[in-house]
N, C-alpha and C positions, 0 to 999 in steps of 0.2 A: 379323398376323394366323397364328395357330398353331392346330392341331389339337387338343382333348381328348378324351379317352375314357375311359371307367370301369366297371367292371363289379362286380356283387356278387349271388352266386345260390349253386349249389349244385355246379357245376361248374370244371373248371379255367379261370381267368379269360384264362390267356395268349391262348389262340387267339382269342378273342372282341377281347382290345384289339388282337393283332397286325393281324385283319383290319379293326377298325374303324379302325385308323392307316391301311393301305393306303387306305378309303374318303375317308380326310381329309387326304390328302397333296398333294391340291391346295391345302390350305392353308397348306402351309410342309414345303419339304424339306431343311433344312439339315443335319438332326440329328434323331434321335429316341431315347426311352427307354421303360421301362416300370420299374413297382414294383410287385410282389407281396407281399400278408402271407402270408409262409411259417409257420405255426406261431404263434411268438409274435414274429416278426422281419420286418424290410422287406429282401426282396432288389431290389437294383437292376441294370439291364441297360441301358448306354446307347450309343449310336455316332454318328457322324460319318457324313452322307451320307444318302440313302434310308433308307426303311422297312426294305428288302430287306436290307440292312447289321445294322439292328437284328434283324432275322428271323433273321439266321446266327449274330448273337450270341448269344442267348436261347436258341437250340435248344442251344448248347455249355455256356450256366449250367443248363441246362432248371429255373424257376423253375414253382413251383407252388402254388397256391391260388386259393381260392374269392372274394376281392377283390381288386384290382387296379387301378391307374392308368396309363393311356399319354399319349405327349404326342410329336408332331410338331412342329418348332420351324421358323418364319421369324424368325432373329434379329433383333430390335429392341438390346438392349443385350449386347454383348458379342459378340467374333467365335465363327463356328462353331467349336466344341470339343467334345470328350466331356465337359469340366469346365465347362460352360456348357450343356447340353444338360439335358432336365428329364426326370425329376421331381429336384427339389431338398427336402433336407431340415435337417432342423436340426441343433444342434450335437451332440445323444445319438443322431442317428438314427433318431430315433422317428415322428418327424410328416412325411408328403412332400407334397408339392406341386405341381400342375402347372398352368400358369397361359397366359391368351391375353389379349395386351393391355400397356397400359404404366402402370406406378406411376409419376406424376410425381412424388413426393417420397421416391423410394426414397434419394437420397444423404443427404437430413436425417435419415432413419430408420434407414440404415445407420450413420452417425455414430454415433447414437444407442445402437444394440445394440452396437455395439461396443464405447462407452464402459462397457458392463455386462456386457463381458466374450465377447460371442457371435463367434467364428469363422467366416469368409466363406469359401467354397470357388471360388467363382465369379465372374464380373464382371456378373451378369444384376441385374436390378430385382427378378425371380421371388423369390429368393432369400431377402430379407428378409419375404416372407409367412410364409415357415416357420419363423424365426426370431422374428417377431412374436408367432405361436400361443404358439410356447414359451414365449416371455415371459409372456405372458397369460395361460396354465395356471397359472401361480405364484400369481397373485390371486383369481381367481376359485372359485364354491362352486358343487356342484352334488349332486342325490341320488346321481347317478353318474356314471362316467368320458364316457358320451356327452353327457349334459346339460353336465358341465364344458367340453366339447370346441365345442360349439355358443356357449356364454358367451364362449368365446376366441376363437373365429371372428367373434363380434357385436363385440367389443371390435375386435380387428384391423381391419372394415371401416371402423371409425369414423376409424382412424389413416392409412386409405391415401385418395390423390389419383389422380384418373386415372380411365382407361376400363379395367377388367379383369374378367374373369373366370375363376373358379381352382377347383378340386378337392383337398381333403384329406382323406390317410388317418392314422389313429394307429394305433400297434401296441396301446394297452389299448383299442380300441374294436373288435375284429373283427367283420367282418360289416355296417361301417357306410362309408359314402363320403358325405361332405359338398361341395355344390357352391355357390357363390356367384356373382349374375351382377349387374354393375354397367355398364352401357353395350355390355359386347361381347358375343357370343351364347353363349349358353348354354342346352342344353334336357336333357330325361330322358326315356327310355324305360322303359314299364313291361311287363314280359314275366308268363309264368308264371314265378313264383318266382326271377324275376332281375329287376334293374333295370341301367338304364343311365343313364350321366350323358358329355355329348358336347359338342361345339362345333358339330356339325349332323347331320341328321338321318340322311344316307347311313351314319354310323358304325355305328345298330344298325338300321338297316330291314329287313335279311335276317330278323333277331331276332324284331322285334318292329314293329307301326305304331302301335301305343297310343305317342303323345307328350304331353308335358305343357311346355308353353311358358312360362319362368319371364318377370316382368316385374323391371322394374329394381330394384335392392336387396335382392331377394328370396333365400333361402337353402334349400337342399333338402335334405334328410337322407333318405337312400337305405337301403334294407335289400333283401334278398333277396325281390323281386316287391311290397316296399311302400314308398311313398314319403308322406314329410310335406312342408309346404312352411310356413314364417315369411314374413309380408310386410317389407316395410322399417323396419315399426316392432316387427317381433320377434313379433308375433301371430301364432297358428296361421290358416294360411287354406284352404279349402276346396279340394282338388284336383282340377280340370277337366281331364281326357283328352282330347285329339282323335286321331281315326282318320285317318291320313296313307292317302292312296289312290294317292301318286306311284308311280311304279317305282321301281327303284334310277339308272337314268340322270338321271332328271328329278329327282330328292331332290340328286344331288350337284350341280347346278345351281341349288339352293336353290328349284326349282320353273318356275326360265324354262326357255326351249326351247335357249338356248344359252349358253356361258358371257360371250359378249360382251354378251349383253343385261343377265346379271346384272352384270357389269362397271360397265357403264352406271349402272344405277342404286347401285351399292357407291361412286358418289362423293360422295354428302354426308358418308356416314362416314369414308372417306379422305381426305377434304380437311379432315374435322376431326382425324383422328389425325395427320395430317402437320402442321397447326399447334399441335398440342402440342407440339412439337419447335421451331416458328419461334416461339415465344416465347425461344427463347433467344437468349442476347448473339452475335451472328454475329460479333465479333472472336474471344472465345474457341473457335468452330468453327474459323474459320480458322486459329488462331493467334498472332494479332494483336493488339498494342494499338492504343488508340485514333490514339496518332502514326503507326505503322505503317498503319491503314487511310488515314490522312489521305494518306501519299504514294503512294496506289495512282494512276497516272496512267492507264492503259489496261487494258482487261478483253478477253480472247478469249472467246468462246462456240464450243465445237466440240462436236457432234453429229451423228444421221445420221437420216433418213426425220421418224418422228413428232417422236421429242426435237429434230431441228432446227429445228422448227415452234417449240418450246415456247423454243426460244436466240433465236428472231426475236423471239418477245413480249417476252423479258429482256433485249434490248437497247435496245427501248422503255422500258421500266422504270426499268433503269439510267441511262439517258442521263436522263432527267427525272426522277429523284430523288435520283441521287449525282453527275449533272453529270458522269459519267466517258464519256470517247468507246468505244464498243462494237463489233468486228465477229466478227459469225458465221459462221463458216466449217462448210462440210460434212466432216466428220474426215478422207473419203476425198480430200480436195483438200488439205487444211491439212495433211498429210504430206507433199504435196509440192511446197509451192510454196514460195517465198521467203519467210521470214517475220522480218521485221525484229528486232533485240534492241532491246530498250528497258526501261530501269528502270521498276522499280513498276508491272511488268505482272501482272496475275492470269488465269490461265487456268481457265476455267469446264467442265467435260467433263459432257453433260449423257446417262446412256442408263439406261434400266430394267435391263436386266440386269445391266450392269457386264461383260458379257464381250464385247461387242463389238469385232471385231477391228481395226476401223479408226480408231476412238474410242481405242482403248487404243493404238494406234501415234500417232495424233496428240501423245496427254499425253505421251508417251514424249520426242516432241520437245522439247514445250514444258516438259518438266523439263531437259532438255539445254539449253535454251538460258536454263536458269535463274530463270524465269519459277515464280510461286506457284503451285500447280496445287488446284484445288476440284471434288470429285466431286458432281452431285446424280443421287442414284444411289436405285433399292430396293430391292437385295441388298448388306446387310454381308457384308461379309467376299470380294465378289467382285474379281475382279483389278483393274478400274479402281480401288475404295474400299483396295487394296492401295497402290496407285502412287502415288495423289496425296496431297499433305501432309494434306488433310481432306476430309471427308464428310459434306454435310448429307443425312440420311436421309431420302425419301419411304416415311410409312408407310402403304403402298396394299395390302400383303399380296401373295401371287403373284397377276399378273395370265395366266391361261389362255391365253384367245385371241389369235391372233397381233396381230392388230388392235388397236393399243393406243387404250385410251379413259381408264381411273382414273390410269394413270401419268402421260399428259400435262397431266391438266387439274391433277395434284398437282406437275407440274414446274412449269407457271405459279406454281401458290400459293408454291412456294418459292422462284422467282426474283420475286416481288413480296416477300417478307418478305427477300430479302438485300438487294434494291434500295431498299427505304428504311430496311433499319438502317444499308447505307452510307453514305444522305444523311444521315442524324443521324450518322454518324461523322466526316464531313468537313465539315457545318454546312452543307452544302447543306438540308436539312429541319430546321428549327428542333423543338425539344422537342413545341412544342403539336402543329405540322403532322401529327408523327408519331403522337403518340396517337392523332390523330383515324385516320390513314391506317390504323392497328394496330387498330383499333376495328372498321371497316369490314372487315377482313381477317378478323379472327375472326367476324364474321356472314354468313360468306359461307357456309358449309355450311348453313346456314338456306336462303338462296337456293337453293344447288343440290337444296336438297329440293323445292322449288315448281316448278323448272325439269324435273325428270323426271318431271315430270308431263303434259308436253308429250308425250308416247309417243303417246296417241291420235290427237293431232291430225295430225302428223306420219304414222301409220300412212295416215289416211285420204287425204292428201295423196297418198302413194306409188300409189295406186290409181290417179289420172290418169295418172302420169308415168312409171311405171318400166319403161315400153318404149322410152322416148326411147334413142338412139344415143348422146347427148353431152350433157353438163352442166358449166355455168359456174358459179362461184363468184366474189363478187366483194365486196371488201372494202378500206378503207382506214384509214391511221395501224395503230394495236394490231390491227386486225381482219383486214389483210390476210393476216397468217401462219394466221388460222382459216380463210380463205378457202383458202389451200394444205392447209391439215390437212383442210377440208370436203370437197375433190376427192381426195386421196389416198386418205380413209377408205373412199370411195366407189368406188377404181380396185381398192383390197386386196380388199374383199370381194365386189364384184358382179360385177367385170372391166368395166366398162363406161368409156367413156372420159371423162375428167372433167378442167378445169382450173380453177386458181385463180388471180386477176390483181389487182393493186393497180386500184380502180374508176377510178382517174384515167387506166391506161393503155388502156381498154378502144377508145377513139378510136383511138390509135395502132396499130390493128392487129388483136386480136384481134374487135371488133367483128363482122369479115369472115366469121366462123364461125358468128356467129349466122343460124337462120333461123326460120320459122315453127314453132312448139311446142317449141324447145330451151328448156328447163328454165334459168332463169337464178336464183340466188340472193344475195340480195342482204343483205349484213350493215350493217346500218344503226342503230343504235340513234340516241336523239334526244340527241346530241351538236354539238359544233362543227361537223363535218363532214356533218350529218345533208340541209342543203339540198343538198349536192354529190351524195350520193346517190339522193336525189329525181330528180336531174338525168337521172343513171345508169340509172334505173328508168326514166324516159320513152324515154332514145334505144334501149337494147332492146327494151322493147315496141314502138316503132315499127316495128321490123325482124322482129316476129313472135314474140317469147320469150315464154315462159308465165312470170313476171317472181313470186316468191315472196321477200317480205320480211320479215327477221327486225329487228325492234324492240321498242323498249321501250314500256310503256302511254302515253308522252307522245308517242309519235310515231306511233300505231296511226291515227288520222282522218286525218293527210295521206299515210300511208304505202296504206293503204284506197284513195286516189283513181288511184295510178300502177301498184298491184300488182295481180295476179290473185289471189294469196292471201298472208293476214298470218300471221305466226305471234308472238305477242307473248311476249316472253321477260321476266324480273323484273328489274326495275329494281335495280341495285347504281354504286359510283360508278365513273366512265367507267372506267379503266385496270383494273377488275378486270371489266367488261363480258365481253372475250372468254372468260374462263373458262366463264359461262354460255350466251353464243352458239354455243358448239362443240357443245352437247348434243343440241339438235335436228338435228344435221350428223351427229352418230354415229346417231341412231336412225332418221335418212333414210338411212344407208347398209347398217344392219341390215334395215332395213326392203325395201328395193329388192334386195339379196341374197338375202331369202326368197322373195320374189314368184319372184323368176327361178331359184330353187331350188340357191342356190348351198353350199357348204360354208364356213359363214359362220364358225365356228370355227378352221377351218387351209386356208385358202385357197390353190389351186394355186402351186407355185414359190414360197410363201414360209416363212420360218423365224421362230419369236419372236426368237432372239438370232443373229444371223447373225457366228459365231467364226472364218469365214475371210475372208481378204481377198479 
């Protein structure tokens, strides 16, 4: 997830673009850049780090022009560096592109363009767009240069695969910006004598509240205060402008009250973006061929907090599909315990930020022991990704709320993809079975889109229970870690006492803390352990608990007989069900915290990334 901002008008575009980038910095902050059409040439300034670094560089360079593009980056292809920062240009330096999303076929396109003589200056997928437009301009005809540019962009779009949005500026069409939307966000702002192109409304809201929301496949052509749109078939479309009534703070959160709520709703797209990479051969990601993958005999998963719970889910996945023994350690414990040295060990570190001190220390130990190391991380170029032999990148975009939501579900998704790939490589999963599992995985984001619709049901439920002092979460097998995560999430943002247990353990002690009115959440999809969970419901209810059953459609009728309330989660395969079941628990934590008046995005005593031991 990156931030795009473009301006065309009568004033110097630089202040507008820098200000817009500051408003979009929540979308990415490893590097930033700006390109201004100054007279008849492009002036580009880029800087590694936050927008403040770019602002200083721009003051020194002093570009000035009424048309410009800016970008704040969240790295997906290529490490954070000035060379990989946007904007990117073609060979001649006449076309400039800023881009948000992933070009899935960029390697094929790059090879093709290089064979035609194009020279690339970065490691990014974005740069292929600039070179493709340059190449396509050679073959298109038009009554003027603007028409030629639009035709070249249309031709380019047909060659690109993936989810993307981008903005284009060409020295031969001064006063013109072109924007393309395909699955990634892009909006247009229409002001008096000026127009804006951006990834999100906050970038220009203080200048205009008149917004044009583009549909998939559409192309916007911006002039000063005038915008035209072509639909995905290339036909002109009537422009419909919406007046936004949000204030600036609300706009930054996409209209949601808090970043946590926005990020819960981000999950379908985050999973879809992550799965674009999950199609890759994990052997290549790990730097191992099939025979080396077969020699893997042990897996150590190392993580902290929410990522640790994702690791616990991953243990079930790897042992089920790959048949490899797995240990899961809290990074703070792994670093100081005796770890037997065994050949064929893969150490997997899971971290959203890649800067967690305990996890970094633990992975250093794993490397000293000679283990192969893999990072599952959301921040390319972070310390953890530089330390590990290889990285599987979760494409969540920045997660602003301290309480992790979308990073967690993408971590689980990544572990599932890794597990079935390892199983295919070592023969524990047949090709036929792998294809079935892979198809189920690729449908997960659609099921997640249905699951986030449960917010109203959960919000209504919290009216009855938010004043409770203690909450219990129970699950079995692959849902046990989800019970732990549900409890952690509630503790983090509401400050209420909450505990997660394996449901089979309830009678071995934990049942003593259940009394009249204690909310108990049962994670009980209709699977092989469903009957066991029904019994656990009855045990808790007999002691006065307020039992909430989270089940799938097939278990709804039976669950209603033993629970005070039932929440029905969409059905997917048994091992993917935890990815969906955690969502109502995220909503639960959010709404209880909101009713209690807590600081949801920045809970007391907590930090997003724990960079000290």
